[in-house]
C-alpha positions as CSV (number, residue, x, y, z in Angstrom):
1,X,1.2,-20.1,3.5
2,X,0.4,-22.2,0.4
3,X,3.3,-24.5,-0.4
4,X,5.2,-23.5,-3.8
5,X,7.6,-25.2,-6.0
6,X,10.2,-23.9,-8.3
7,X,7.8,-24.2,-11.2
8,X,5.2,-22.0,-9.7
9,X,7.5,-19.1,-9.2
10,X,7.1,-16.2,-11.9
11,X,9.0,-13.3,-10.5
12,X,12.1,-12.9,-8.1
13,X,10.1,-10.5,-6.0
14,X,7.2,-13.2,-5.4
15,X,7.0,-15.0,-2.2
16,X,4.8,-17.5,-3.8
17,X,2.7,-17.4,-7.1
18,X,-0.7,-18.9,-7.7
19,X,-1.1,-21.7,-10.3
20,X,-2.6,-20.9,-13.9
21,X,-5.7,-22.6,-13.4
22,X,-6.2,-20.3,-10.2
23,X,-5.1,-17.2,-12.0
24,X,-7.9,-18.1,-14.7
25,X,-10.5,-18.4,-11.9
26,X,-9.5,-14.9,-10.7
27,X,-9.8,-13.5,-14.1
28,X,-13.2,-14.9,-14.5
29,X,-14.3,-13.6,-11.3
30,X,-12.8,-10.2,-12.2
31,X,-14.6,-9.9,-15.5
32,X,-18.1,-10.8,-13.9
33,X,-17.4,-7.9,-11.4
34,X,-16.6,-5.7,-14.7
35,X,-19.7,-6.7,-16.5
36,X,-23.5,-6.1,-16.4
37,X,-23.5,-2.2,-15.9
38,X,-22.6,-2.6,-12.2
39,X,-19.0,-1.7,-12.6
40,X,-18.5,1.6,-10.3
41,X,-15.8,0.4,-7.8
42,X,-16.6,3.3,-5.4
43,X,-20.4,2.2,-5.1
44,X,-21.6,0.6,-2.0
45,X,-23.3,-1.8,-4.3
46,X,-20.2,-2.9,-6.2
47,X,-18.3,-3.1,-2.9
48,X,-20.7,-5.6,-1.6
49,X,-20.4,-7.6,-4.8
50,X,-16.7,-7.6,-4.4
51,X,-17.0,-8.6,-1.0
52,X,-19.1,-11.7,-2.0
53,X,-16.8,-12.6,-4.8
54,X,-13.9,-13.0,-2.2
55,X,-15.3,-16.0,-1.0
56,X,-15.3,-17.5,-4.7
57,X,-11.6,-16.9,-5.1
58,X,-9.3,-19.9,-5.2
59,X,-8.7,-21.6,-1.7
60,X,-4.8,-21.3,-1.6
61,X,-5.2,-17.7,-2.3
62,X,-7.8,-17.1,0.4
63,X,-5.9,-19.1,2.9
64,X,-2.5,-17.3,2.0
65,X,-4.1,-13.9,2.5
66,X,-5.8,-15.0,5.8
67,X,-2.8,-16.5,7.2
68,X,-1.1,-13.1,6.5
69,X,-3.7,-11.1,8.4
70,X,-3.3,-13.2,11.4
71,X,0.4,-12.5,11.5
72,X,2.4,-10.9,8.8
73,X,5.7,-12.3,9.5
74,X,9.2,-11.0,9.9
75,X,9.2,-8.6,6.9
76,X,5.4,-7.5,7.4
77,X,5.0,-7.8,3.5
78,X,3.5,-10.7,1.1
79,X,4.2,-10.9,-2.6
80,X,1.7,-13.1,-4.7
81,X,3.0,-13.6,-8.3
82,X,0.7,-14.6,-11.3
83,X,-2.5,-12.7,-10.9
84,X,-4.2,-11.5,-13.8
85,X,-3.7,-8.2,-15.2
86,X,-5.2,-8.6,-18.8
87,X,-2.0,-7.5,-20.4
88,X,-3.5,-7.9,-23.9
89,X,-6.3,-5.3,-23.4
90,X,-4.1,-2.9,-21.1
91,X,-4.6,0.8,-21.9
92,X,-1.5,3.2,-22.0
93,X,-0.2,4.0,-18.7
94,X,-2.0,7.0,-17.3
95,X,0.2,10.2,-17.3
96,X,-2.0,12.7,-15.7
97,X,-1.9,14.0,-11.9
98,X,-4.1,12.4,-9.6
99,X,-4.9,9.4,-11.8
100,X,-7.5,6.8,-10.5
101,X,-9.7,3.9,-11.5
102,X,-13.5,4.5,-10.8
103,X,-14.8,1.6,-13.3
104,X,-13.9,-1.9,-12.8
105,X,-11.2,-3.7,-15.2
106,X,-9.9,-6.9,-14.4
107,X,-6.8,-5.7,-12.3
108,X,-8.9,-3.1,-10.7
109,X,-11.5,-5.6,-9.8
110,X,-8.9,-7.6,-7.7
111,X,-9.9,-5.1,-4.9
112,X,-11.9,-8.2,-3.8
113,X,-8.6,-9.3,-2.5
114,X,-8.7,-6.5,-0.1
115,X,-12.0,-7.7,1.4
116,X,-10.2,-10.8,2.6
117,X,-8.2,-8.6,4.6
118,X,-11.0,-6.0,5.9
119,X,-12.5,-3.1,4.2
120,X,-11.1,-0.9,1.2
121,X,-10.7,2.6,2.4
122,X,-9.7,6.1,0.7
123,X,-9.2,9.6,1.9
124,X,-11.2,12.4,0.3
125,X,-8.1,14.8,0.2
126,X,-6.0,12.1,-1.5
127,X,-6.5,11.1,-4.9
128,X,-10.3,12.4,-4.7
129,X,-11.2,9.5,-2.5
130,X,-10.9,6.7,-5.2
131,X,-10.7,3.2,-3.8
132,X,-8.4,2.2,-6.5
133,X,-5.4,4.6,-7.1
134,X,-3.0,4.8,-10.0
135,X,0.8,4.8,-8.7
136,X,2.5,6.4,-12.0
137,X,5.2,8.7,-13.1
138,X,3.7,12.2,-14.3
139,X,5.5,14.5,-16.7
140,X,7.1,17.5,-14.8
141,X,6.6,15.8,-11.2
142,X,9.8,13.7,-11.7
143,X,11.2,15.2,-8.3
144,X,7.9,14.9,-6.5
145,X,8.3,12.9,-3.2
146,X,5.2,10.7,-3.7
147,X,3.5,8.3,-6.0
148,X,3.6,10.6,-9.2
149,X,7.5,11.1,-8.8
150,X,10.6,9.0,-10.0
151,X,13.2,9.9,-7.7
152,X,13.8,7.9,-4.6
153,X,11.1,7.9,-2.3
154,X,11.8,7.7,1.4
155,X,10.7,5.2,4.1
156,X,7.1,6.0,5.2
157,X,3.9,4.2,6.5
158,X,0.8,5.5,4.8
159,X,-1.0,8.3,6.5
160,X,0.6,8.2,9.8
161,X,-0.8,11.5,10.6
162,X,-4.3,10.6,10.4
163,X,-6.6,9.1,13.4
164,X,-7.4,6.2,11.0
165,X,-4.4,5.2,9.0
166,X,-4.8,2.0,6.8
167,X,-3.9,-1.2,8.3
168,X,-2.7,-2.6,4.9
169,X,-1.7,-1.4,1.7
170,X,-2.0,-3.3,-1.6
171,X,-0.1,-2.5,-4.8
172,X,-0.8,-4.6,-8.0
173,X,2.0,-4.2,-10.7
174,X,0.4,-3.8,-14.1
175,X,3.6,-2.9,-15.8
176,X,7.2,-2.7,-14.9
177,X,9.5,0.1,-15.8
178,X,11.3,0.1,-19.0
179,X,14.6,-0.9,-17.4
180,X,13.4,-3.2,-14.7
181,X,15.3,-1.0,-12.3
182,X,12.3,0.4,-10.1
183,X,12.3,-1.4,-6.7
184,X,9.7,-1.1,-4.0
185,X,11.9,-1.0,-0.7
186,X,10.3,-2.5,2.3
187,X,11.4,-2.6,6.1
188,X,9.8,-4.3,9.0
189,X,9.8,-3.2,12.6
190,X,10.2,-7.1,13.6
191,X,13.9,-6.8,12.0
192,X,14.7,-3.6,12.7
193,X,13.9,-3.4,16.2
194,X,17.0,-5.4,17.5
195,X,19.1,-2.9,15.9
196,X,17.8,-0.1,18.2
197,X,19.3,1.0,21.3
198,X,17.4,0.8,24.6
199,X,17.6,4.8,24.6
200,X,16.6,4.9,20.9
201,X,13.5,2.4,21.7
202,X,12.5,4.6,24.6
203,X,12.7,7.7,22.7
204,X,10.6,6.3,19.7
205,X,7.9,5.3,22.1
206,X,7.8,8.9,23.5
207,X,5.1,11.5,22.2
208,X,7.9,13.8,20.9
209,X,7.2,13.9,17.1
210,X,4.9,15.6,14.7
211,X,3.8,13.7,11.7
212,X,2.1,16.0,8.9
213,X,0.1,15.1,5.8
214,X,2.1,13.8,2.9
215,X,2.6,16.0,-0.3
216,X,-0.1,13.6,-1.8
217,X,-2.7,15.3,0.2
218,X,-4.3,18.4,-1.1
219,X,-2.7,21.5,0.6
220,X,-6.2,22.9,1.4
221,X,-7.0,19.7,3.4
222,X,-3.6,19.8,5.2
223,X,-4.0,23.5,6.0
224,X,-7.7,23.0,7.5
225,X,-6.6,20.3,9.8
226,X,-6.2,21.4,13.4
227,X,-2.9,21.6,15.0
228,X,-1.3,18.1,15.0
229,X,-0.5,16.8,18.5
230,X,2.9,15.2,19.2
231,X,2.7,11.2,19.1
232,X,5.4,8.5,19.2
233,X,6.7,6.8,16.5
234,X,6.2,3.3,18.0
235,X,3.3,2.4,20.2
236,X,1.7,-0.9,21.4
237,X,3.8,-4.0,22.4
238,X,7.3,-3.2,23.5
239,X,8.5,-6.6,21.6
240,X,6.3,-6.0,18.7
241,X,5.2,-2.4,18.3
242,X,3.3,-0.6,15.6
243,X,4.8,2.3,13.5
244,X,3.7,5.7,12.3
245,X,6.4,7.5,10.5
246,X,7.2,9.2,7.2
247,X,10.7,10.5,6.9
248,X,9.9,13.5,4.7
249,X,7.0,14.7,7.1
250,X,8.1,13.6,10.6
251,X,9.6,16.1,12.8
252,X,11.3,15.3,16.1
253,X,11.0,17.7,18.8
254,X,13.7,17.0,21.1
255,X,17.5,16.0,20.7
256,X,17.0,12.6,21.8
257,X,14.0,12.3,19.5
258,X,16.2,13.4,16.5
259,X,18.7,10.9,17.4
260,X,16.3,8.3,17.8
261,X,14.7,8.9,14.3
262,X,18.2,8.7,12.7
263,X,18.8,5.4,14.5
264,X,15.7,4.1,13.2
265,X,16.1,5.2,9.7
266,X,19.5,3.3,9.9
267,X,18.0,0.3,11.1
268,X,15.5,0.2,8.4
269,X,18.2,0.7,5.6
270,X,20.3,-2.1,7.1
271,X,17.2,-4.6,7.2
272,X,15.4,-3.2,3.9
273,X,14.4,-5.6,1.2
274,X,14.1,-4.3,-2.4
275,X,11.3,-5.7,-4.6
276,X,11.5,-5.4,-8.6
277,X,7.8,-6.2,-9.4
278,X,6.7,-8.0,-12.6
279,X,3.2,-7.8,-14.1
280,X,0.8,-9.8,-11.8
281,X,2.6,-9.2,-8.7
282,X,0.3,-8.3,-5.7
283,X,2.1,-6.8,-2.9
284,X,0.4,-6.5,0.5
285,X,2.1,-4.4,3.2
286,X,1.3,-4.4,6.7
287,X,1.1,-0.7,7.3
288,X,1.3,-1.2,11.2
289,X,4.5,-2.6,11.2
290,X,6.3,-2.0,7.8
291,X,7.8,1.1,6.2
292,X,8.2,1.2,2.2
293,X,9.7,3.4,-0.4
294,X,10.9,3.3,-3.7
295,X,14.2,3.5,-5.7
296,X,14.6,5.8,-8.6
297,X,13.8,5.0,-12.2
298,X,13.6,6.8,-15.7
299,X,10.2,7.1,-17.1
300,X,9.8,7.7,-20.9
301,X,6.0,8.8,-21.0
302,X,5.6,6.7,-23.9
303,X,2.5,4.9,-22.6
304,X,4.4,2.0,-21.4
305,X,5.6,3.1,-18.0
306,X,5.6,1.8,-14.7
307,X,2.0,1.4,-13.5
308,X,0.9,0.2,-10.1
309,X,-2.5,0.3,-8.6
310,X,-3.2,1.0,-4.9
311,X,-5.8,0.2,-2.5
312,X,-5.8,0.9,1.4
313,X,-7.5,-1.6,3.8
314,X,-8.9,-1.2,7.1
315,X,-9.6,-4.3,9.5
316,X,-12.3,-2.2,11.5
317,X,-14.3,0.0,9.2
318,X,-16.5,0.8,12.2
319,X,-13.8,2.9,14.2
320,X,-13.6,5.4,11.7
321,X,-17.6,6.0,11.3
322,X,-17.4,9.5,12.3
323,X,-15.2,10.3,9.6
324,X,-17.4,8.6,6.9
325,X,-20.5,10.2,5.4
326,X,-23.3,7.7,4.7
327,X,-21.2,5.0,6.1
328,X,-19.0,4.7,2.9
329,X,-15.6,3.9,2.5
330,X,-14.2,7.3,2.0
331,X,-13.1,9.4,4.9
332,X,-14.2,13.0,4.4
333,X,-11.6,14.5,7.3
């Protein structure tokens, strides 16, 4: 990870921040990707340009992202501060259901960072398959347990029900909430695992859980899926396992699974960090080893509410080829 001095820090949430000259270089690249009539983020042509542009990003940024890809550390989370979000020209925070970004702007064009981790990915049944999705509060959906709500959001990995969940999730903060109280909560298995009992670990590795689609997926899509097979919450290496879990939609099937899931939740609570993001903070979450959630906040619906943009990333696009028509970036089923 790049060395950081106190002078470079711009946010209490940031692990490190890029220098102003590097931020300017990022902005120039993003503007170039947004110009010339080739600004449709979801097109294969634009993604090819973004993939090439990744190589032109500042060295320290690329080095930090690549090191994180090799090993995501004890928290499974990296927060990079100081990225450009074009605050002077930023539009009002969207407030409609299903808001996404189809055209490249300076912040949306930072999708090129995703190309340093792998390939951007989306799901047709979620946010209409857009590669860059808005995470914003929506009037009337305050209690919705998803990205449109403003109540507490419980711990989850993204799309653990799906045969091809993302390996990483990237969030870019464009605006903080008015009171600066909204917090992204993250908890990694590498810190939670030592708090689990041996019986709890054994149960979490057993296929005794049902994971259903989250509320952000369309009800028609969820209903059309075949019966979900029981699966474990933890898998892989016993000393460094992967996670698939969403507290809201994970159902334990046995008494020991019920106790183990509660135990895991307590371990996550005990080891969680709360990130209060500032504009320009980019959060990379290793979705394989880290769960995340959100604290409550109070939207005003005045055009200046909290606004994050989200992109999913897979390290191996090929493995989901049978789910992606025309070899695109959107999983149709």
